[in-house]
OpenMM code with the backbone's topology and positions (N, CA, C; nanometers):
from openmm import Vec3, app, unit

residues = "UNK UNK UNK UNK UNK UNK UNK UNK UNK UNK UNK UNK UNK UNK UNK UNK UNK UNK UNK UNK UNK UNK UNK UNK UNK UNK UNK UNK UNK UNK UNK UNK UNK UNK UNK UNK UNK UNK UNK UNK UNK UNK UNK UNK UNK UNK UNK UNK UNK UNK UNK UNK UNK UNK UNK UNK UNK UNK UNK UNK UNK UNK UNK UNK UNK UNK UNK UNK UNK UNK UNK UNK UNK UNK UNK UNK UNK UNK UNK UNK UNK UNK UNK UNK UNK UNK UNK UNK UNK UNK UNK UNK UNK UNK UNK UNK UNK UNK UNK UNK UNK UNK UNK UNK UNK".split()
positions = [
    Vec3(1.0094, 1.6300, 1.1454),
    Vec3(0.9306, 1.7646, 1.1220),
    Vec3(0.8116, 1.8017, 1.2103),
    Vec3(0.7820, 1.9062, 1.2447),
    Vec3(0.7051, 1.9139, 1.2979),
    Vec3(0.5461, 1.8300, 1.2570),
    Vec3(0.5226, 1.8412, 1.1438),
    Vec3(0.3885, 1.7792, 1.0622),
    Vec3(0.3546, 1.6731, 1.1277),
    Vec3(0.5200, 1.5964, 1.1982),
    Vec3(0.4777, 1.4549, 1.1947),
    Vec3(0.4171, 1.4360, 1.3603),
    Vec3(0.4793, 1.5252, 1.4604),
    Vec3(0.4017, 1.5739, 1.6239),
    Vec3(0.2688, 1.5843, 1.6122),
    Vec3(0.2012, 1.5906, 1.4838),
    Vec3(0.0275, 1.7272, 1.4857),
    Vec3(0.0249, 1.4711, 1.5188),
    Vec3(0.0348, 1.4026, 1.4300),
    Vec3(-0.0016, 1.2654, 1.4085),
    Vec3(-0.0066, 1.2300, 1.5521),
    Vec3(-0.1238, 1.1559, 1.5750),
    Vec3(-0.1264, 1.0656, 1.7177),
    Vec3(-0.0485, 0.9171, 1.6860),
    Vec3(-0.0479, 0.8595, 1.6621),
    Vec3(-0.0014, 0.7215, 1.6689),
    Vec3(0.1369, 0.7315, 1.6279),
    Vec3(0.1869, 0.7002, 1.6538),
    Vec3(0.3303, 0.6194, 1.6899),
    Vec3(0.3667, 0.6551, 1.5787),
    Vec3(0.2923, 0.4944, 1.4982),
    Vec3(0.3322, 0.3994, 1.3426),
    Vec3(0.3095, 0.4346, 1.3067),
    Vec3(0.2062, 0.5003, 1.2945),
    Vec3(0.2053, 0.6428, 1.1579),
    Vec3(0.2845, 0.7043, 1.1205),
    Vec3(0.3459, 0.8133, 1.2220),
    Vec3(0.4626, 0.8956, 1.1871),
    Vec3(0.5717, 0.8021, 1.1195),
    Vec3(0.5809, 0.6844, 1.1287),
    Vec3(0.7384, 0.6310, 1.0733),
    Vec3(0.7007, 0.5335, 0.9322),
    Vec3(0.5426, 0.5703, 0.9057),
    Vec3(0.4912, 0.5182, 0.7732),
    Vec3(0.4700, 0.6411, 0.7718),
    Vec3(0.3811, 0.7565, 0.7781),
    Vec3(0.3747, 0.8892, 0.6820),
    Vec3(0.5176, 0.8727, 0.6745),
    Vec3(0.6001, 0.9311, 0.7303),
    Vec3(0.7804, 0.9991, 0.7523),
    Vec3(0.8384, 0.8954, 0.5996),
    Vec3(0.7602, 0.7856, 0.6151),
    Vec3(0.8917, 0.7048, 0.5081),
    Vec3(0.8531, 0.7213, 0.4114),
    Vec3(0.7438, 0.7446, 0.3651),
    Vec3(0.6143, 0.7725, 0.2014),
    Vec3(0.7045, 0.8858, 0.1987),
    Vec3(0.6953, 1.0227, 0.2917),
    Vec3(0.7054, 1.1078, 0.2366),
    Vec3(0.9153, 1.0997, 0.2325),
    Vec3(0.9373, 1.0524, 0.2895),
    Vec3(1.0860, 1.0517, 0.2484),
    Vec3(1.0973, 1.0007, 0.1292),
    Vec3(1.0670, 0.8624, 0.0681),
    Vec3(1.0812, 0.8312, -0.0640),
    Vec3(1.1229, 0.8958, -0.1913),
    Vec3(0.9525, 0.9677, -0.1561),
    Vec3(0.9021, 1.0148, -0.2252),
    Vec3(0.9656, 1.1756, -0.2537),
    Vec3(1.0197, 1.1778, -0.1633),
    Vec3(1.1062, 1.2791, -0.1661),
    Vec3(1.2957, 1.2704, -0.2835),
    Vec3(1.3331, 1.1660, -0.1537),
    Vec3(1.4192, 1.0552, -0.2771),
    Vec3(1.4220, 1.0293, -0.3771),
    Vec3(1.2960, 0.9478, -0.4383),
    Vec3(1.2859, 0.9166, -0.5532),
    Vec3(1.1917, 1.0053, -0.7265),
    Vec3(1.2029, 1.1062, -0.6292),
    Vec3(1.1625, 1.2102, -0.6968),
    Vec3(1.1583, 1.3684, -0.6931),
    Vec3(1.1129, 1.4160, -0.5569),
    Vec3(1.1019, 1.5116, -0.5573),
    Vec3(1.2320, 1.5902, -0.5628),
    Vec3(1.3091, 1.5452, -0.5147),
    Vec3(1.4628, 1.5713, -0.4695),
    Vec3(1.4902, 1.6259, -0.5903),
    Vec3(1.4834, 1.5431, -0.7484),
    Vec3(1.5927, 1.5420, -0.9033),
    Vec3(1.4626, 1.6773, -0.9252),
    Vec3(1.4233, 1.7396, -0.8880),
    Vec3(1.3281, 1.8383, -0.8888),
    Vec3(1.3534, 1.9312, -0.8582),
    Vec3(1.3551, 1.9898, -0.7127),
    Vec3(1.3992, 2.1285, -0.6264),
    Vec3(1.4975, 2.0257, -0.5438),
    Vec3(1.5602, 2.1846, -0.5463),
    Vec3(1.6866, 2.1567, -0.4413),
    Vec3(1.6437, 2.1097, -0.2894),
    Vec3(1.5359, 2.1975, -0.2001),
    Vec3(1.5097, 2.1280, -0.1078),
    Vec3(1.3295, 2.1097, -0.0921),
    Vec3(1.3068, 2.0720, -0.0080),
    Vec3(1.1338, 2.0259, 0.0699),
    Vec3(1.0490, 2.1655, 0.0717),
    Vec3(1.1651, 2.2751, 0.1089),
    Vec3(1.0454, 2.4199, 0.1493),
    Vec3(1.0504, 2.4405, -0.0132),
    Vec3(1.1616, 2.4532, -0.0700),
    Vec3(1.1390, 2.5398, -0.2459),
    Vec3(1.0102, 2.3730, -0.3140),
    Vec3(1.0365, 2.2951, -0.3059),
    Vec3(0.8672, 2.2217, -0.3447),
    Vec3(0.7148, 2.3208, -0.3005),
    Vec3(0.7368, 2.2641, -0.1220),
    Vec3(0.6060, 2.3678, -0.1418),
    Vec3(0.5827, 2.4991, -0.1666),
    Vec3(0.7084, 2.5567, -0.1726),
    Vec3(0.6636, 2.7325, -0.2785),
    Vec3(0.6010, 2.7072, -0.4181),
    Vec3(0.6580, 2.5725, -0.4438),
    Vec3(0.6349, 2.5972, -0.5999),
    Vec3(0.5103, 2.5239, -0.6106),
    Vec3(0.4454, 2.4661, -0.4864),
    Vec3(0.2622, 2.3948, -0.4718),
    Vec3(0.2116, 2.5641, -0.4540),
    Vec3(0.2832, 2.6519, -0.3102),
    Vec3(0.1850, 2.7247, -0.3093),
    Vec3(0.1568, 2.8203, -0.3747),
    Vec3(0.2543, 2.8307, -0.5313),
    Vec3(0.2456, 2.8937, -0.6259),
    Vec3(0.1558, 2.8876, -0.7227),
    Vec3(0.1165, 2.7406, -0.7424),
    Vec3(0.0797, 2.6604, -0.8416),
    Vec3(-0.1082, 2.6847, -0.7642),
    Vec3(-0.0924, 2.7132, -0.6513),
    Vec3(-0.2566, 2.7310, -0.6122),
    Vec3(-0.3219, 2.8393, -0.6581),
    Vec3(-0.2365, 2.8826, -0.6413),
    Vec3(-0.2979, 3.0596, -0.6321),
    Vec3(-0.3562, 3.0464, -0.8702),
    Vec3(-0.3290, 2.9271, -0.9294),
    Vec3(-0.3985, 2.9427, -1.0698),
    Vec3(-0.4922, 2.9786, -1.0747),
    Vec3(-0.4868, 3.0233, -1.1537),
    Vec3(-0.7148, 3.0291, -1.2322),
    Vec3(-0.6943, 2.8670, -1.2875),
    Vec3(-0.5981, 2.8564, -1.3761),
    Vec3(-0.6313, 2.6949, -1.4404),
    Vec3(-0.6344, 2.5465, -1.3417),
    Vec3(-0.7590, 2.4847, -1.3652),
    Vec3(-0.7133, 2.3879, -1.3298),
    Vec3(-0.6366, 2.2771, -1.2701),
    Vec3(-0.5816, 2.2634, -1.3914),
    Vec3(-0.4473, 2.1945, -1.4326),
    Vec3(-0.3634, 2.1383, -1.3722),
    Vec3(-0.2945, 2.3612, -1.3515),
    Vec3(-0.2234, 2.4109, -1.3167),
    Vec3(-0.2302, 2.3993, -1.1167),
    Vec3(-0.3303, 2.4649, -1.0295),
    Vec3(-0.3625, 2.3489, -0.9706),
    Vec3(-0.3793, 2.2653, -0.8677),
    Vec3(-0.3754, 2.1782, -0.9714),
    Vec3(-0.3758, 2.0334, -0.9378),
    Vec3(-0.2409, 1.9043, -1.0028),
    Vec3(-0.1244, 2.0107, -0.9785),
    Vec3(-0.0229, 1.9912, -1.0932),
    Vec3(0.0572, 1.8908, -0.9718),
    Vec3(0.0782, 1.9389, -0.8320),
    Vec3(0.1276, 1.8599, -0.7208),
    Vec3(0.1080, 1.7133, -0.7032),
    Vec3(-0.0287, 1.7240, -0.7620),
    Vec3(-0.1217, 1.5970, -0.7487),
    Vec3(-0.0925, 1.4464, -0.8858),
    Vec3(-0.0348, 1.5632, -0.9649),
    Vec3(-0.0568, 1.5326, -1.1063),
    Vec3(0.0687, 1.4444, -1.1147),
    Vec3(0.1685, 1.5734, -1.0489),
    Vec3(0.2693, 1.4439, -1.0530),
    Vec3(0.2982, 1.3128, -0.9696),
    Vec3(0.2531, 1.3253, -0.8221),
    Vec3(0.2390, 1.2323, -0.7895),
    Vec3(0.1772, 1.1268, -0.8011),
    Vec3(0.0511, 1.1324, -0.9045),
    Vec3(0.0038, 1.0158, -0.9362),
    Vec3(0.1002, 0.9439, -1.0281),
    Vec3(0.1652, 1.0059, -1.1110),
    Vec3(0.3093, 1.0045, -1.2380),
    Vec3(0.3541, 0.9114, -1.1974),
    Vec3(0.4285, 0.9761, -1.0854),
    Vec3(0.5210, 0.9035, -1.0191),
    Vec3(0.4920, 0.7587, -0.9391),
    Vec3(0.3589, 0.7546, -0.8365),
    Vec3(0.3132, 0.6532, -0.8314),
    Vec3(0.3205, 0.5286, -0.9042),
    Vec3(0.2331, 0.5943, -1.0813),
    Vec3(0.2095, 0.4680, -1.1527),
    Vec3(0.3212, 0.4522, -1.2049),
    Vec3(0.4585, 0.5261, -1.1884),
    Vec3(0.5664, 0.4749, -1.2924),
    Vec3(0.6743, 0.4266, -1.1850),
    Vec3(0.6747, 0.3625, -1.0828),
    Vec3(0.7635, 0.3942, -0.9547),
    Vec3(0.7873, 0.2082, -0.9707),
    Vec3(0.9140, 0.2411, -0.9633),
    Vec3(0.9376, 0.0086, -0.9579),
    Vec3(1.0157, -0.0141, -0.8280),
    Vec3(0.9505, -0.1037, -0.6890),
    Vec3(1.0044, -0.1503, -0.6014),
    Vec3(1.1761, -0.1888, -0.6239),
    Vec3(1.2960, -0.1234, -0.5880),
    Vec3(1.4372, -0.1712, -0.6019),
    Vec3(1.4145, -0.2860, -0.5273),
    Vec3(1.2980, -0.3414, -0.4072),
    Vec3(1.3531, -0.4444, -0.3645),
    Vec3(1.2598, -0.5744, -0.4219),
    Vec3(1.1683, -0.4898, -0.4337),
    Vec3(1.0342, -0.6228, -0.5083),
    Vec3(1.1082, -0.6030, -0.6702),
    Vec3(1.0966, -0.5171, -0.7223),
    Vec3(1.1209, -0.5104, -0.8992),
    Vec3(1.0208, -0.4995, -0.9522),
    Vec3(0.8981, -0.4147, -0.8598),
    Vec3(0.7367, -0.4537, -0.9362),
    Vec3(0.6874, -0.3513, -0.9415),
    Vec3(0.5562, -0.2778, -0.9525),
    Vec3(0.5090, -0.1314, -0.9297),
    Vec3(0.4529, -0.1509, -0.7699),
    Vec3(0.4504, -0.0399, -0.6662),
    Vec3(0.4415, -0.0587, -0.6189),
    Vec3(0.2234, -0.0989, -0.5874),
    Vec3(0.2308, -0.1182, -0.4494),
    Vec3(0.0960, -0.1382, -0.4370),
    Vec3(-0.0382, -0.0614, -0.4340),
    Vec3(-0.1224, -0.0853, -0.4613),
    Vec3(-0.2198, -0.0020, -0.4775),
    Vec3(-0.2436, 0.1080, -0.3160),
    Vec3(-0.2220, -0.0168, -0.1975),
    Vec3(-0.2193, 0.0188, -0.1000),
    Vec3(-0.1078, 0.1500, -0.0052),
    Vec3(-0.0136, 0.1585, -0.0799),
    Vec3(0.1036, 0.2346, -0.0566),
    Vec3(0.0658, 0.3581, -0.1196),
    Vec3(0.0160, 0.3237, -0.2590),
    Vec3(0.0003, 0.4255, -0.3311),
    Vec3(-0.0853, 0.5189, -0.2478),
    Vec3(-0.2136, 0.4404, -0.2090),
    Vec3(-0.3074, 0.5204, -0.0928),
    Vec3(-0.2483, 0.5908, -0.0105),
    Vec3(-0.1690, 0.5244, 0.1277),
    Vec3(-0.0786, 0.5861, 0.2114),
    Vec3(0.0182, 0.6840, 0.1668),
    Vec3(0.0852, 0.6801, 0.0583),
    Vec3(0.1324, 0.8162, -0.0402),
    Vec3(0.0729, 0.9203, -0.0671),
    Vec3(-0.0318, 0.8997, -0.1022),
    Vec3(-0.1222, 0.9704, -0.0912),
    Vec3(-0.1447, 1.0537, 0.0040),
    Vec3(-0.2324, 1.0506, 0.0916),
    Vec3(-0.2318, 1.0221, 0.2272),
    Vec3(-0.1883, 1.1242, 0.2770),
    Vec3(-0.0655, 1.0226, 0.2288),
    Vec3(0.0845, 1.0973, 0.3507),
    Vec3(0.0946, 1.2472, 0.2929),
    Vec3(0.1436, 1.3016, 0.1554),
    Vec3(0.1152, 1.4335, 0.1095),
    Vec3(0.0505, 1.4932, 0.0984),
    Vec3(-0.1114, 1.4591, 0.0815),
    Vec3(-0.1803, 1.5407, 0.0821),
    Vec3(-0.1642, 1.5699, 0.2455),
    Vec3(-0.1248, 1.5180, 0.3468),
    Vec3(-0.1262, 1.6003, 0.4814),
    Vec3(-0.0629, 1.6867, 0.4965),
    Vec3(0.0642, 1.6490, 0.4739),
    Vec3(0.2093, 1.6942, 0.4972),
    Vec3(0.1730, 1.8668, 0.4109),
    Vec3(0.1326, 1.8639, 0.2584),
    Vec3(0.0906, 1.9908, 0.1996),
    Vec3(-0.0503, 2.0405, 0.2643),
    Vec3(-0.1551, 1.9999, 0.3392),
    Vec3(-0.1855, 2.0775, 0.3844),
    Vec3(-0.1611, 2.1744, 0.5188),
    Vec3(-0.0245, 2.0718, 0.5992),
    Vec3(-0.0193, 2.1556, 0.7075),
    Vec3(0.0699, 2.2687, 0.6660),
    Vec3(0.1444, 2.2969, 0.5325),
    Vec3(0.2060, 2.3747, 0.5156),
    Vec3(0.1552, 2.4792, 0.4276),
    Vec3(0.0940, 2.3594, 0.3322),
    Vec3(-0.0001, 2.5010, 0.1848),
    Vec3(-0.1127, 2.6434, 0.2683),
    Vec3(-0.1589, 2.5595, 0.3708),
    Vec3(-0.3099, 2.5952, 0.4159),
    Vec3(-0.3816, 2.6487, 0.3377),
    Vec3(-0.4265, 2.5899, 0.2798),
    Vec3(-0.5490, 2.5686, 0.1670),
    Vec3(-0.5586, 2.4057, 0.1212),
    Vec3(-0.7754, 2.4775, 0.1497),
    Vec3(-0.8283, 2.2999, 0.0839),
    Vec3(-0.7001, 2.2855, -0.0660),
    Vec3(-0.7087, 2.1177, -0.0281),
    Vec3(-0.6593, 2.0468, -0.1839),
    Vec3(-0.6972, 1.9828, -0.1897),
    Vec3(-0.7505, 1.9928, -0.3003),
    Vec3(-0.9383, 1.9451, -0.4244),
    Vec3(-0.8266, 1.8339, -0.4889),
    Vec3(-0.7887, 1.7682, -0.4172),
    Vec3(-0.7362, 1.5894, -0.4944),
    Vec3(-0.7592, 1.5022, -0.3941),
    Vec3(-0.8431, 1.3554, -0.4719),
    Vec3(-0.8392, 1.2197, -0.3742),
    Vec3(-0.7453, 1.1491, -0.3947),
    Vec3(-0.7626, 1.0511, -0.3348),
    Vec3(-0.6546, 0.9400, -0.3442),
    Vec3(-0.7061, 0.8512, -0.2498),
] * unit.nanometer
topology = app.Topology()
chain = topology.addChain("A")
for resn in residues:
    res = topology.addResidue(resn, chain)
    for name in ("N", "CA", "C"):
        topology.addAtom(name, app.Element.getBySymbol(name[0]), res)
């Protein structure tokens, strides 16, 4: 992904790539045929006058992170992992949606 090449630290590449991959594999791929289809859907949501619709991507991400159980530990993911995944997804969308995203993690 070209977006990862914009990150300055090689360790960050692996961490962000892993977070995005896990979110894709465990959630997004069940709703969208491709990553591009998700990006297009987020772009369409961002055009809405309704605040909840505009933040739909973030609300779905929060719901996923709050309900996800790690297959390794069989426990909910840590707050650090939630924050890292939120930062990853927001950074990815900022690179592809080219819009100010109004949600903090």
